[in-house]
NUKE-407819 format. One record per atom (N, C-alpha, C, O): residue in one letter; residue number from 1; x, y, z; atom name. Coordinates in steps of 0.001 Angstrom, whole numbers. Layout:
REM residues N
residuo,num,east,north,up,atomo
a,NUM,X,Y,Z,CA
...
//
This chain:
REM residues 97
residuo,num,east,north,up,atomo
m,1,102078,90677,114707,N
m,1,100746,90786,114937,CA
m,1,100022,92097,114631,C
m,1,100486,93167,115024,O
n,2,98982,92024,113991,N
n,2,97914,93124,113902,CA
n,2,97124,93589,115216,C
n,2,96816,92721,116033,O
k,3,96817,94807,115429,N
k,3,96001,95176,116504,CA
k,3,94630,95294,116379,C
k,3,94329,95906,115354,O
m,4,93831,94988,116945,N
m,4,92301,95404,117236,CA
m,4,91872,96109,118164,C
m,4,92053,95880,119360,O
e,5,91087,97298,117555,N
e,5,90566,97984,118825,CA
e,5,89210,97896,119245,C
e,5,88427,97527,118370,O
f,6,88707,98161,120443,N
f,6,87542,98129,120840,CA
f,6,86781,99120,121670,C
f,6,86399,98912,122822,O
r,7,86610,100133,121028,N
r,7,86333,101665,121668,CA
r,7,84928,101725,122279,C
r,7,84508,102486,123151,O
v,8,84275,100706,121592,N
v,8,82482,100684,122206,CA
v,8,82802,100084,123582,C
v,8,83477,99069,123407,O
r,9,82606,100289,124716,N
r,9,82641,99915,126226,CA
r,9,82058,98864,125892,C
r,9,82742,97853,125735,O
c,10,80827,98823,125718,N
c,10,79980,97231,126133,CA
c,10,80666,96263,125180,C
c,10,80598,95076,125501,O
v,11,81167,96499,124318,N
v,11,81683,95373,123366,CA
v,11,83215,94709,124140,C
v,11,83559,93540,124319,O
r,12,83861,95931,124459,N
r,12,85070,95399,125050,CA
r,12,84617,94680,126392,C
r,12,85213,93689,126813,O
g,13,83580,95214,127002,N
g,13,83527,94541,128175,CA
g,13,83018,93165,128107,C
g,13,83182,92383,129043,O
c,14,82308,92798,126854,N
c,14,81855,91353,126927,CA
c,14,82810,90632,126669,C
c,14,82647,89466,127028,O
l,15,84250,90976,125930,N
l,15,85266,90351,125445,CA
l,15,85980,89996,126783,C
l,15,86527,88901,126911,O
l,16,85974,90933,127788,N
l,16,86723,90713,129033,CA
l,16,85997,90054,130012,C
l,16,86659,89418,130832,O
r,17,84822,90057,130116,N
r,17,83967,89289,131027,CA
r,17,83729,87649,130572,C
r,17,83735,86667,131314,O
h,18,83516,87705,129079,N
h,18,83086,86466,128679,CA
h,18,84295,85542,127746,C
h,18,84183,84422,127247,O
g,19,85157,86246,127744,N
g,19,86380,85869,126721,CA
g,19,85994,85640,125270,C
g,19,86572,84800,124580,O
r,20,84986,86419,124812,N
r,20,84434,86214,123576,CA
r,20,83613,87257,123225,C
r,20,83055,87785,124187,O
v,21,83321,87798,121956,N
v,21,82741,88544,121369,CA
v,21,82377,88733,119986,C
v,21,83288,88869,119169,O
y,22,81223,88758,119621,N
y,22,80612,89361,118023,CA
y,22,80856,90709,117961,C
y,22,80402,91523,118765,O
t,23,81729,91026,116805,N
t,23,81720,92404,116737,CA
t,23,81647,92646,114929,C
t,23,81862,91771,114091,O
a,24,81309,93980,114684,N
a,24,80972,94171,113266,CA
a,24,82165,95231,112791,C
a,24,82840,95948,113530,O
r,25,82216,95140,111621,N
r,25,83449,96129,111434,CA
r,25,82930,95999,109941,C
r,25,82241,95138,109395,O
g,26,83664,97476,109364,N
g,26,83644,97949,108178,CA
g,26,84452,97614,107007,C
g,26,84385,98174,105913,O
y,27,85312,96535,107375,N
y,27,86466,96124,106245,CA
y,27,86584,94773,106281,C
y,27,86044,94271,107267,O
d,28,87157,93951,105470,N
d,28,87084,92473,105142,CA
d,28,88500,92146,105393,C
d,28,89464,92557,104747,O
m,29,88507,91267,106529,N
m,29,89846,91002,106916,CA
m,29,89588,89653,107329,C
m,29,88524,89239,107787,O
a,30,90828,88882,107098,N
a,30,91183,87620,107084,CA
a,30,91278,86988,108757,C
a,30,91682,87618,109735,O
a,31,90831,85721,108731,N
a,31,91304,85059,110339,CA
a,31,92683,85142,110529,C
a,31,93583,84805,109760,O
a,32,92758,85759,111933,N
a,32,94275,86238,112130,CA
a,32,94294,86230,113879,C
a,32,93347,86562,114591,O
y,33,95327,85866,114234,N
y,33,95675,86310,115666,CA
y,33,95858,87877,115777,C
y,33,96589,88397,114934,O
v,34,95240,88715,116773,N
v,34,95136,89829,116819,CA
v,34,95843,90651,118145,C
v,34,95864,89929,119142,O
w,35,96233,91559,118290,N
w,35,96644,91920,119792,CA
w,35,95704,93076,120099,C
w,35,95604,94086,119403,O
v,36,94960,92795,121322,N
v,36,93662,93999,121728,CA
v,36,94596,94381,123250,C
v,36,95029,93593,124090,O
d,37,94686,95835,123201,N
d,37,95180,96053,124428,CA
d,37,94655,96260,125494,C
d,37,93680,97006,125402,O
g,38,94887,95915,126485,N
g,38,94319,95767,127741,CA
g,38,93416,94394,128009,C
g,38,92817,94043,129026,O
v,39,93522,93873,126958,N
v,39,92917,92098,126833,CA
v,39,94379,91054,126624,C
v,39,94703,90177,127425,O
g,40,95116,91396,125373,N
g,40,96093,90238,125155,CA
g,40,95837,89790,123977,C
g,40,95076,90385,123214,O
r,41,96498,88572,123645,N
r,41,96565,87902,122150,CA
r,41,95099,87474,122128,C
r,41,94684,86977,123175,O
c,42,94328,87576,121202,N
c,42,92910,87129,120459,CA
c,42,93191,86314,119156,C
c,42,94278,86259,118581,O
f,43,91795,85559,118703,N
f,43,91786,85164,117841,CA
f,43,90611,85766,117004,C
f,43,89458,85614,117408,O
r,44,90874,86447,115847,N
r,44,89593,86916,114906,CA
r,44,89247,86050,113938,C
r,44,90080,85542,113188,O
r,45,88019,85822,113883,N
r,45,87657,84729,112871,CA
r,45,86084,85364,112210,C
r,45,85030,85361,112846,O
q,46,86261,85893,110774,N
q,46,84772,86077,110089,CA
q,46,83855,85162,110240,C
q,46,84045,83955,110396,O
v,47,82769,85773,110191,N
v,47,81871,85035,110334,CA
v,47,80842,85062,108964,C
v,47,80571,84022,108364,O
a,48,80392,86188,108621,N
a,48,79745,86467,107281,CA
a,48,79321,88203,107278,C
a,48,79107,89037,108159,O
e,49,79333,88205,106161,N
e,49,78909,89770,105736,CA
e,49,77549,89884,106080,C
e,49,76701,88995,106017,O
v,50,77378,91312,106534,N
v,50,75800,91706,107337,CA
v,50,75256,92678,106013,C
v,50,75937,93578,105522,O
s,51,74139,92362,105638,N
s,51,73455,93181,104896,CA
s,51,72225,94026,105584,C
s,51,71744,95143,105390,O
c,52,71982,93049,106392,N
c,52,70782,93848,107386,CA
c,52,70841,93658,109112,C
c,52,71636,92896,109662,O
k,53,70055,94324,109681,N
k,53,70078,94085,111232,CA
k,53,69510,92597,111597,C
k,53,69904,91970,112580,O
e,54,68675,92186,110811,N
e,54,68230,91037,111154,CA
e,54,69215,89642,111031,C
e,54,68922,88495,111368,O
d,55,70574,90183,110388,N
d,55,71720,89213,109921,CA
d,55,72493,88912,111480,C
d,55,73274,88008,111776,O
l,56,71947,90038,112334,N
l,56,72649,90029,113759,CA
l,56,71973,89165,114699,C
l,56,72685,88581,115516,O
q,57,70526,88953,114733,N
q,57,69853,88478,115420,CA
q,57,70184,87351,116324,C
q,57,69845,87344,117507,O
a,58,70960,86242,115659,N
a,58,71578,85112,116195,CA
a,58,72729,85242,117116,C
a,58,73106,84328,117850,O
f,59,73367,86617,117036,N
f,59,74764,86695,117485,CA
f,59,74676,88031,118855,C
f,59,75589,88334,119623,O
v,60,73364,88585,118798,N
v,60,73421,89725,120012,CA
v,60,73744,89357,121315,C
v,60,74172,90211,122092,O
r,61,73599,88216,121653,N
r,61,73583,87646,123139,CA
r,61,75151,88017,123282,C
r,61,75496,88583,124319,O
w,62,75954,87776,122459,N
w,62,77545,87492,122808,CA
w,62,77838,89090,122033,C
w,62,79025,89136,121711,O
s,63,77336,89968,121776,N
s,63,77675,91208,121145,CA
s,63,77807,92254,122307,C
s,63,78174,93329,121831,O
g,64,77655,92304,123516,N
g,64,77749,93522,124324,CA
g,64,76596,94496,124404,C
g,64,76519,95482,125137,O
f,65,75861,94128,123675,N
f,65,74589,94870,123278,CA
f,65,73393,94225,123843,C
f,65,73241,93014,124003,O
s,66,72433,95311,124170,N
s,66,71061,94735,124555,CA
s,66,70119,94413,123754,C
s,66,69191,93659,124045,O
s,67,70310,95022,122567,N
s,67,69395,94418,121315,CA
s,67,70071,94608,120002,C
s,67,71131,95215,119844,O
v,68,69421,94081,119151,N
v,68,69735,94345,117526,CA
v,68,69954,95775,117054,C
v,68,70901,96256,116431,O
d,69,68891,96303,117486,N
d,69,68690,97750,117419,CA
d,69,69535,99046,117742,C
d,69,69768,100052,117072,O
e,70,69882,98684,118918,N
e,70,71275,99148,119575,CA
e,70,72237,98949,118965,C
e,70,72914,99859,118488,O
w,71,72484,97816,118856,N
w,71,73851,97190,117807,CA
w,71,73868,98004,116550,C
w,71,74753,98817,116282,O
w,72,72972,97768,115898,N
w,72,72566,98535,114511,CA
w,72,72911,99782,114245,C
w,72,73459,100132,113199,O
r,73,72533,100701,115413,N
r,73,72660,101966,115387,CA
r,73,74009,102447,115385,C
r,73,74397,103320,114610,O
v,74,74804,101827,116335,N
v,74,76275,101929,116620,CA
v,74,76998,101348,115250,C
v,74,78010,101866,114778,O
i,75,76518,100518,114839,N
i,75,77484,99817,113548,CA
i,75,77076,100795,112175,C
i,75,77825,100833,111199,O
q,76,75861,101532,112234,N
q,76,76002,102545,111172,CA
q,76,76682,103913,111417,C
q,76,77215,104649,110587,O
g,77,76552,104065,112622,N
g,77,77655,105437,112845,CA
g,77,78959,104972,112739,C
g,77,79750,105840,112370,O
f,78,79448,103833,112955,N
f,78,81053,103415,112527,CA
f,78,81196,103371,110840,C
f,78,81978,104091,110219,O
c,79,80228,102323,110187,N
c,79,80531,102099,108987,CA
c,79,79761,102959,107756,C
c,79,79977,102875,106547,O
a,80,78839,103775,108431,N
a,80,78275,104837,107463,CA
a,80,78107,104461,105785,C
a,80,78788,104946,104882,O
g,81,77054,103505,105648,N
g,81,76959,103251,103841,CA
g,81,78027,102197,103677,C
g,81,77776,101603,102629,O
r,82,78955,101774,104169,N
r,82,80134,100518,103632,CA
r,82,79357,99503,104229,C
r,82,78487,99461,105099,O
r,83,80097,98473,103292,N
r,83,79589,97131,103586,CA
r,83,80119,96625,104859,C
r,83,81114,97176,105330,O
v,84,79539,95585,105505,N
v,84,79862,95341,107148,CA
v,84,80047,93660,107388,C
v,84,79058,92949,107212,O
w,85,80808,93301,107626,N
w,85,81498,92145,108303,CA
w,85,81399,91950,109718,C
w,85,81884,92749,110520,O
l,86,80575,90555,110158,N
l,86,80897,89924,111274,CA
l,86,81895,89299,111750,C
l,86,82296,88349,111079,O
y,87,82425,89536,112707,N
y,87,83752,88394,113557,CA
y,87,83471,88140,114603,C
y,87,82910,88881,115410,O
y,88,83958,86608,114816,N
y,88,83770,86535,116055,CA
y,88,85364,86570,116578,C
y,88,86345,86258,115902,O
v,89,85352,87003,117874,N
v,89,86863,87380,118877,CA
v,89,86852,86624,120093,C
v,89,86013,86713,120989,O
f,90,87908,85833,120050,N
f,90,88260,85122,121366,CA
f,90,89390,85320,121986,C
f,90,90431,85408,121335,O
i,91,89377,85429,123431,N
i,91,90803,85568,123739,CA
i,91,91292,83949,123762,C
i,91,90693,82974,124216,O
r,92,92783,84045,123013,N
r,92,93523,82712,122640,CA
r,92,93719,82078,124236,C
r,92,94872,81976,124655,O
n,93,93049,81831,124749,N
n,93,93732,80901,126107,CA
n,93,92764,79824,126471,C
n,93,92801,79314,127591,O
g,94,91899,79460,125563,N
g,94,91011,78399,125948,CA
g,94,89716,78771,125956,C
g,94,88853,78000,125536,O
v,95,89403,80051,126457,N
v,95,88167,80396,126822,CA
v,95,87254,81133,125431,C
v,95,87648,82138,124840,O
g,96,86183,80497,125150,N
g,96,85281,80851,123906,CA
g,96,85954,80142,122584,C
g,96,85846,80729,121508,O
e,97,86450,79242,122633,N
e,97,87131,78540,121446,CA
e,97,86007,77374,120997,C
e,97,86244,76619,120055,O
//
């Protein structure tokens, strides 16, 4: 099982509190079970490619961020001009499925 890291505290906190989170990554990955240290077995599903911050508006509530602008700044810091994909990650115990 592959690992998935959540280094941004508010994103990891959302996953722990709510059992689910939307997260953006600079790489294209298939749907799969993943291991998240400190959380356990989760399932990752690709939602869409993100081309601008407006693409994230419908998902910000479950991102851990307080605004799309805040989320977009962090994404730009991690992805630095690369393509961006949005993923839905949930703890595989019935929560968030």
